[in-house]
N, C-alpha and C positions, 0 to 999 in steps of 0.2 A: 140085411143094408146098402143101402145099394152107396155109391158116393155121392152123388146131391146128397140123399137124404142125411146121413153121417156130418156133410159137410153144415146144412141148414141146422142141424143139430146142436152143434156146436155153434153156430153164431146165436141162435136165439137166445143158449146160455150166456154168450156174449154180452147179447143186449139189455138181457136181465139186467147184467147185474151192473155196468155199464150205466144205462140208466137211474140208479139208484146212486150213484160217486155221486157223493157233495162237490166234487168239485165243476161238475155240468151246471147244477142250479146257481151255484155262486156265480160261474161267468156269468149265465142266464138274468141274474139280478144285475152284477156288475154292467154290464151290456145297457138294459133299461136306466141306471143311471147314467149313465155317459152319452145315450140317447135324449137326456133332460139336459144333459152340459152343455150339449151341442144344440139343442133349441134354443138355450137361453145364448151362446154364443152366438147362433146365427141374429137373432132381435136386434145385438149392434151390427150388424152388416149392412153398406148400404145398399140397398138395392133388391137380392136376389136371394130369402133364407132357405129357399129350399134347394140350393147348391152345396151350403155351405151343410146346409142335413144330408144331403145324398154323397157327398166329398169326406165325410168326416164320418158319418154311418158305416158305408161300408170298409172303411178301415179299420172300422171299432169290434164288425163281424168275421171277417179276416185276424184281424189280433186274437181275437174270442173262441174262435174256432183252435186256431196253429195252439192256442194254451193248451186245448183242451185236450187237443191230437196230441202232443208233448209230454202234458202234464200226469195226462189219466193211459196216455197207448205203453210209458216206458213200463210200467208193472203188468203188461199187460199178458207174459208171456215172462217173463222173471221171476213174476210175485206167486205164480202155481210152482212156478218149479222149486224156488224159494221154501215154499209149505208143501211140499210135496203132495201136491193134491193133484197135479196130472199125472204121474203114477196111472193110478185108476185107470185113469181117462185113456192113459196111451196103452193098457194093457189088453183093450179091448181091438177089433180089429180096424184101427184108425192109423193109417197112415197119417206121418207128423204131416205133409205139404194139407192132408187135408183140414189138421188141424191150426195150421197154420192160416189160412183162407176163409176158416170160418167165424179164426178170431178178429178177423179182416172185414168181413162182411156183417158182424157184429158189434163189432165196434165202433165201422163203418154208418151203421145206421142206426146209431145210439146219436154221436155227434151229428150227421146231418140232420136228425130229428132238432134239437139243436140249434144246432145255424139257422137251418130255413124257419124256426119260432124267432130266433132274431132280426132275421132281413120280414120277416112280418110286422116285427114289433119299428122295424124303418120304415116299411111303408102306411102303416099307422101314423108314423109321425107326421112324412110328407103327407098325406093325404089330410089329415088336421093340417097343414099349414096351406091344401087346398091345392098340393102341388097334384098330377095325374100319373100314376105307372108310365113309364116308358120302357120301350122296348129295347135302347140303352140299359137299363137299368138292369132289368130283366136279363141280359147278355151278361150283363156285367157281374152279378151276382153267379151267373150261372156259371162262369167260369173260376170264380173264386171259391165253387163249391172246390173242383180239380185240384185248388192249390194246398187246400182246406184233408185233403183224401190224399194227396201226395202226401204230406208232411203228415198224417195218422200210418201211410205203408211204410215210413220214413223210421218212424216211432218206433213199430211194432217190426221192424229188420235188426233195429238195435237190442228190442229188448231183449230176442232171441238169443246173442251171445255175451253179453254186456250186462255190467249191472246196472242198476236203475238213472244214479246222479250220471255217469257218462255216457248211457242213452243220451239222457233229454243234455247234457253238454254239446254230443253231436251232428243231434238234431236241430240244438237249435241255431250251431254254426252251415251245417248245412243251410237254414231257412235263411237267414241272414245273406250266406253268400251267392242264394238264387237269385233273392232279391236283387243283387249288383252282378250278374251274371252280365247284362247289358254291357256294363261297365269297363267288366275283362275284356270282350270287342271288342270296342271303344280304342282300347287303351292297344290292345292289340292291332288294329286298325293306323292308327296313330303312330304303331314305332314298330314295324314290324322285322328291326333288326335287334328287338333290345333282347338282351340275354338271358331273360325269364318270358320270352314268346312261346318254347314248346315245353313249360311245367303250365305257363298260364294255358295254353294252347290244349295240355290234355286236361287240366278244369273245367276248362270251358264246355266240355265233350259228357264231364262225367257228373257235376256239377247241373243240380236240375233248373231250367229259366225259365224264374216266374214272372218274368215280366210277359211270359205270351199270357197268364191269365186274369194282368192285371188293365181293366175298362174302365175303371178310375175315373181319366179325364173321361172320356170319352160319352161318360154315364151321366156327369157333370155338365156339360157345356153341350149335353143332344149332339154329339157327330157320329156321324152315318158309322154304321158296324160291316164291313163283308160279314160276306156268310162266311164265308172262306175261312176268313181268320179265325172261327169260332171255331169254324168245322177242324180248322188245323191243332188248334189248343187243345180242343178235346178228344184230338188224337197219339197226342204228345204226353198230355195225362195219363191215357190212357194205357199208351205205350211205357212209361218212365210206370207206373203204378204195380203195371205186369212184371217188367223186369228186378225192381224191388221186390215183388214178392218170394220171384223165384230166387234173389238171396236169401230170404228169409227161411227160404223151406230151407235150400242148402247150408246154411251155418245150423240149420233148427235139428236135421238130419243127422246130421254130425254130433252134433252133445251129448255129452255124455250126463245124463241125468239122476247116477248115484248118487 
């Protein structure tokens, strides 16, 4: 059995297990309720309610995707290690990096299925308001997908070497810091001689810059989004996910499963 076949086997099993997770169904239902509330709020606005729906809808789908990624992802590896069900899996000719990659692919597929479903519901709500689907909205949804995938990779990485709650805490902290990474850059530019400058520069490089994936403003106001912006953000997300998965594989390779 080749490497790709083994990875896909792990991915398929992980996808089936994840798709049955109640948190996915609960978050999908939560998103529907929140879209309904956004619709009600938009009716109070003066003028363009579709802008309110777009703004709140994009925020809801990202946050719901992140919640799923964190609270389902933190037990992705730790749960099998804790139950010892991973031992017969790794007893087969399955390198640990293949196991980690298969887990990521399968879990990402399940999360993306729910994420796409939430965005389809968002589009339906916008269509009910008579709003057409703009290219800016599609681009915003696409890049938000990379933000969620990056959180999936982080949750998986922490799941390989620490407890679920510590993994959740670390992932949440990095997600929040990544959302404010632009502010770190702004602070460094405004205060180049600050005593905390060297530490903040290191953090700015290490922490994912999630502002690359945030096109909500452009989608709401139908501003032109250069193709280079989308391509750069895509490459950034791809490279960052790859680095995180390599770190996860290295951490899991050195983990004592006995």
